[in-house]
C-alpha positions in Angstrom: 5.4 15.3 -17.8 4.3 17.6 -14.9 1.9 19.1 -17.9 0.7 15.9 -19.2 -0.7 14.8 -15.4 -1.7 18.5 -14.7 -3.5 17.5 -18.3 -4.6 14.2 -17.1 -6.2 15.3 -14.0 -8.5 17.6 -16.2 -9.5 15.2 -18.2 -10.3 13.1 -15.4 -12.0 15.4 -13.5 -15.4 13.6 -13.4 -14.3 10.2 -12.4 -15.1 10.3 -9.0 -18.5 11.7 -9.8 -18.0 15.0 -8.0 -17.1 13.5 -4.5 -15.0 15.3 -1.8 -11.3 14.5 -1.6 -10.5 13.0 1.5 -6.6 11.4 0.7 -4.5 12.4 -1.9 -1.2 10.4 -2.4 2.0 10.7 -4.3 3.3 7.4 -4.6 4.9 5.4 -7.4 8.2 6.7 -8.9 10.0 8.8 -7.1 7.3 11.9 -6.0 10.1 13.6 -3.8 11.7 14.5 -7.0 9.4 17.0 -7.4 10.1 20.7 -6.7 8.1 22.7 -4.1 6.6 24.7 -6.9 5.6 21.8 -9.2 3.6 20.0 -6.1 2.1 23.2 -5.7 1.4 23.3 -9.9 -0.5 19.9 -9.0 -2.5 21.4 -5.7 -3.6 24.4 -7.7 -5.3 22.0 -10.4 -6.7 19.8 -8.1 -7.9 22.5 -6.0 -9.7 24.1 -9.3 -11.3 21.1 -10.5 -12.2 19.3 -7.2 -13.6 19.7 -3.4 -11.0 19.0 -0.8 -11.4 18.3 2.4 -9.8 20.6 4.8 -8.3 18.1 7.1 -7.2 15.9 3.7 -4.8 13.1 4.1 -1.9 14.3 1.7 1.0 11.8 1.7 3.9 11.7 0.0 6.1 8.9 -0.7 10.0 9.4 -0.2 13.5 7.4 0.1 15.6 8.5 2.7 18.3 9.7 0.6 15.6 12.0 -0.8 15.0 13.5 2.8 17.8 16.0 3.6 16.4 18.9 5.6 16.3 21.4 3.1 13.9 18.9 1.3 11.8 18.7 4.3 11.6 22.5 4.9 10.3 22.6 1.1 7.7 19.9 1.8 6.6 21.7 5.3 5.6 24.4 3.1 3.3 22.4 0.6 -0.1 20.9 1.8 2.0 17.4 2.1 1.0 16.6 5.9 2.2 13.1 6.0 5.3 11.0 4.8 5.8 7.5 4.1 9.2 7.0 4.3 11.1 3.7 2.4 13.3 2.7 5.5 13.3 -1.0 4.5 16.0 -1.8 7.3 18.5 -0.2 9.8 20.9 -3.4 9.0 23.4 -2.4 6.4 24.0 -5.9 4.9 20.0 -5.8 4.0 19.8 -2.8 2.3 23.1 -3.7 0.5 21.3 -7.2 -0.6 18.0 -5.0 -1.6 20.1 -2.7 -3.6 19.0 0.6 -1.6 20.4 3.3 -2.4 20.5 5.0 1.4 22.7 3.8 4.4 22.1 3.1 7.7 22.7 6.8 8.9 20.2 8.3 6.5 17.2 6.2 7.6 17.9 7.4 11.2 18.7 10.7 10.0 15.6 11.4 8.3 13.1 10.0 10.4 14.9 12.4 13.4 14.7 15.7 10.7 11.3 15.1 9.7 9.9 15.0 13.0 11.9 18.3 14.2 10.5 19.8 11.3 6.9 19.1 12.3 5.7 15.8 10.4 4.4 13.7 12.9 2.1 11.9 10.4 4.8 9.6 9.0 4.5 6.2 8.3 7.5 4.0 7.8 8.2 0.9 5.4 10.4 -2.1 6.9 11.3 -5.7 5.0 10.9 -8.8 6.9 12.4 -12.2 5.5 15.9 -11.0 4.3 18.3 -13.7 4.3 20.8 -11.4 5.4 18.6 -10.7 8.4 18.4 -12.5 11.5 15.8 -12.9 14.0 17.6 -10.4 16.3 18.4 -8.1 14.1 14.7 -8.0 12.9 13.7 -7.7 16.5 16.0 -4.3 16.8 14.4 -3.0 13.6 11.7 -2.6 15.5 12.8 -1.9 18.6 14.4 1.2 16.6 10.9 2.2 15.1 9.8 1.6 18.6 11.7 4.4 19.8 11.1 6.8 17.5 7.0 6.5 18.2 6.4 6.3 14.8 2.7 6.4 14.5 1.8 4.1 11.5 4.3 0.8 10.4 4.2 -1.1 6.8 6.0 -4.2 7.3 5.9 -6.4 4.1 7.6 -10.0 3.2 10.6 -9.6 1.1 9.4 -11.1 -2.3 12.2 -11.4 -5.1 10.6 -10.3 -8.3 10.8 -12.0 -11.6 13.6 -10.6 -14.1 15.2 -8.2 -11.4 18.7 -8.1 -10.6 18.0 -10.0 -7.7 16.1 -12.6 -9.4 18.7 -13.1 -11.6 21.6 -13.4 -8.5 19.4 -15.7 -6.8 18.7 -17.8 -10.1 23.1 -17.7 -10.3 23.6 -19.0 -6.7 25.1 -15.3 -6.1 22.5 -13.7 -3.7 20.5 -16.3 -1.3 16.8 -16.9 -1.6 14.3 -15.9 0.9 13.9 -18.6 3.9 9.9 -19.2 4.0 9.9 -20.6 7.6 12.3 -17.6 8.6 9.9 -15.4 7.0 6.7 -16.3 8.8 8.8 -16.9 12.0 9.9 -12.7 11.7 5.8 -12.6 11.2 4.8 -13.8 14.0 6.9 -12.0 16.0 5.8 -9.0 14.3 2.3 -9.6 15.0 2.7 -10.6 18.5 5.7 -7.1 19.1 2.9 -4.6 17.6 0.2 -5.7 19.9 2.6 -5.3 23.0 2.8 -2.1 22.0 0.1 -0.6 21.3 -0.6 -1.0 17.5 -3.4 -2.3 16.1 -2.9 -4.6 13.4 -5.7 -3.3 10.8 -4.6 -4.9 7.2 -2.0 -7.9 6.6 1.0 -5.8 6.3 0.2 -2.5 8.5 0.0 -1.4 11.7 -1.2 2.1 13.6 -2.0 3.8 16.6 -5.5 3.5 17.7 -7.4 5.7 15.0 -4.2 7.0 13.2 -4.9 4.0 9.7 -4.2 5.0 6.8 -7.1 6.8 5.1 -6.1 6.7 1.7 -4.8 2.8 1.8 -8.0 1.8 4.1 -10.5 3.6 1.5 -8.9 1.1 -1.0 -9.6 -1.9 1.0 -13.1 -1.1 2.1 -13.6 -0.8 -1.9 -14.1 3.4 -2.2 -13.9 4.7 -5.6 -9.9 5.8 -6.2 -8.7 8.0 -9.1 -4.7 7.4 -9.9 -2.8 9.8 -12.2 0.3 9.1 -14.4 2.0 6.5 -16.5 1.2 3.1 -14.8 -1.4 4.4 -12.3 -4.8 2.6 -11.5 -8.4 3.6 -10.9 -11.4 2.1 -9.7 -14.9 3.2 -9.4 -16.7 0.0 -7.8 -17.6 -1.2 -11.6 -15.1 -1.0 -13.3 -11.3 -0.2 -13.0 -8.2 1.3 -15.4 -5.0 1.8 -15.8 -2.4 3.9 -17.7 0.3 3.0 -20.0 3.6 2.1 -18.2 5.9 3.7 -21.2 6.4 7.4 -20.8 7.1 8.5 -24.2 3.9 7.2 -25.2 1.6 8.7 -22.2 3.3 11.8 -23.1 2.1 11.6 -26.6 -1.5 10.5 -25.9 -2.2 13.7 -23.2 -0.6 16.3 -26.2 -3.7 14.6 -28.2 -6.2 15.1 -25.1 -6.8 11.4 -25.2 -6.5 9.5 -22.2 -4.0 6.9 -21.9 -5.5 4.5 -20.4 -7.3 1.0 -21.0 -10.6 -0.2 -19.4 -12.0 -3.2 -17.6 -15.5 -3.7 -17.1 -15.9 -6.0 -13.5 -18.2 -8.8 -13.9 -20.5 -9.4 -11.1 -17.7 -12.3 -9.8 -14.5 -9.9 -10.6 -16.5 -7.6 -8.1 -17.0 -10.1 -5.6 -13.2 -11.8 -5.9 -12.0 -7.8 -5.7 -14.0 -7.8 -2.4 -13.2 -10.8 -0.6 -9.4 -9.9 -2.0 -9.4 -6.5 -0.3 -11.7 -6.5 2.9 -10.4 -10.1 4.1 -6.9 -8.5 4.5 -8.5 -6.2 7.0 -9.4 -6.0 10.7 -12.9 -4.9 9.4 -13.6 -8.5 7.8 -15.8 -9.6 5.1 -19.5 -8.6 5.7 -21.5 -11.7 5.9 -24.6 -9.3 4.0 -22.6 -7.6 1.8 -21.7 -11.2 0.3 -25.3 -12.2 0.0 -25.5 -9.2 -2.5 -23.8 -10.7 -5.2 -26.6 -13.6 -4.9 -27.4 -17.1 -3.3 -25.3 -19.1 -5.5 -22.2 -17.4 -4.6 -23.3 -17.0 -0.9 -23.3 -20.7 -0.7 -20.6 -21.1 -2.6 -18.4 -18.5 0.3 -20.2 -20.9 3.0 -18.9 -24.2 1.8 -15.5 -22.6 1.0 -14.9 -21.2 5.1 -16.3 -24.2 7.1 -12.8 -25.6 6.8 -10.9 -22.9 7.5 -12.7 -22.1 10.7 -12.4 -25.6 11.5 -8.7 -25.4 11.0 -8.9 -21.7 13.1 -7.4 -20.1 10.4 -10.8 -17.6 10.0 -13.1 -16.8 12.9 -17.0 -15.9 12.9 -18.4 -12.8 14.7 -21.5 -10.6 14.4 -21.7 -11.2 11.1 -18.5 -10.9 10.1 -15.2 -13.3 9.0 -11.9 -12.3 10.3 -8.4 -13.9 9.5 -6.9 -15.6 12.9 -3.5 -15.0 13.3 -3.0 -18.1 11.7 -4.8 -17.4 9.2 -2.5 -14.4 8.0 -0.1 -16.2 7.2 -2.1 -17.7 4.1 -4.1 -15.0 3.4 -3.8 -14.9 -0.6 -3.8 -18.7 -0.7 -7.6 -18.2 1.7 -8.7 -15.6 -0.8 -8.2 -17.4 -3.9 -9.9 -20.3 -2.5 -13.4 -18.1 -1.7 -12.7 -16.7 -5.6 -15.5 -17.1 -8.0 -13.7 -18.4 -10.9 -15.5 -17.9 -14.0 -15.3 -20.3 -17.2 -14.3 -19.2 -20.4 -16.7 -18.4 -22.4 
């Protein structure tokens, strides 16, 4: 698999048009299983084929049970300078409900060890809306994170994905379903608590201390091009998107034959507009009215017509040429974006 990933990096070397790399992100699957030598092999290939900024943000996703002191020390010897840790909760019942492999003690220990070893640039994932989490426990989760002075926090509402074990248990009545009112209440508390602690709510699910936004994710939300490598990885260059096959054996077979294992979809102007609305509206930077006009008068008229009721309901506000979601609107971000989409008629 590692050799296949390195080969894909070689085959995709021109995808970004020679742009200097500002961010590198090891995500999906469990990249923390890679050894120090394996990570450095990937970095060696990246440096051969790309210019990488000296201060590039290089993130690796990890679960708490993977981050032993020995693992953290090994990661510190690689170019990785930022860790994204999937804590999810400091409540044992939540971790059991979500079938997480780590426990509360491991969650706390990995943060403390990472900071002690010198990883100051951390981002932590938390999940709210779990039926096992009371409002008081959610408040305590946030208080724990604030005590650790984590510079960046990502918070997601629990979703039960179709055909998962949890989905089966919920349908069989063996596990409680998500309570939407509870989730909304915990999200509202989250926004206020983050503001009180000096975090900026720069994207629906992401909060950061000033100037400590995730550069990688911010580039995605701003519509910058990115290249994904590995099974299931997605890439985007502004005009098309592509995704690699998910089947590991077929992925390996294709790269042994020097074939890129992906499908490509050219984006129509309407799809490009929809992509922009979906990503930009989620951020504190908002939708740029001038940019929307670039898709033509009809698109702009459509946008202006749809935004009016949302403005009247105080879910969107307008300032200096940009449209932003209010806190009230953030509760309905996906629905508002979908209302603003251009729906192409089937040909």
